[in-house]
N, C-alpha and C positions, 0 to 999 in steps of 0.2 A: 249210391245214386250214380247213374250212368251219365257220362259226358256225351253230349250230342249237340248238333247244330241243325237248325231247320227253320221252316216258316210255318206259321199257323195262320190260317185264313178263317175268319168268322163272318158269316153272312146272317144278317138280321132280316127275317122274312115277315113274321107277324107275331102278334101277342093275342092271348085270349084270356077271358076271365078277369080282366082288370076291374077292380071295384069302381063303381060309379060315384065319384066323390066331388064332381064339379056340377055347378048349375049349368045346364045346357050341354053342348057337346064338349068332350075333352079333346085336347090337342097333345097326345102323347109323343114322346121320343125316347130313344134308348141310348144310354151311355155304356160303352164297352171299355174296359181297362185291363191291360196285361203288361207286366214288366215295366211299369211306370209310364207307359204310353196310353193316351186316352183318345177315344174317338166318340163321335156322337152322330146319330142318324138325323135326317131331316125331321122336322115336326110333321106328324101325320095329322094335318089340319082337319078338324071336325070328324075324326074317325071314331071317337067314343071308346067303348070298351073292347072293340075287336079291330085294332089297327093293323095295317099292312105297310111294308116298306119296300116292296119290289126288290128284295135281295140286296140291300146295301151291304157292301163287302169291305172289311178292314183286315189289313195284314200286319202280323207281328213277326219280328225276327227273334228266334229263340237261340240263346247262346250257352249251351252246356249246363243248364240247370232247369229244374222243374219250376213252372210258373202257374199261378192261378189266373183264371180269366174271371173277371168280375163284370157283371152287367146288371143294370137297373133300369126299369121303365119309369119315366117321370112324366108329369103333365105340365106343359107350358101354360102360363096363365098371365093375363093382363094385370093381375093383382100382385104377383110375385114372380121371381125368375123360374122357380120350379117347385113342384110339390111331389113328393114320393107317392106313388099309387101302387 
């Protein structure tokens, strides 16, 4: 494994094909995690199954090791904090 140092920039633009699991319009958002750091987009209010986030950008510092980037799209709900979609 090579030693390196750098920055990783992740831009969240849009999602498509999200299952329609909510009554009415869904309010999706995305969580992004890398190297123990976590970020979250704004909630795409009433955007349903084809949300867009106008390129919200998150930056991660990488310090000499390979890292996985984990992202998940969730639905905000008045009934619970979040539901995986």
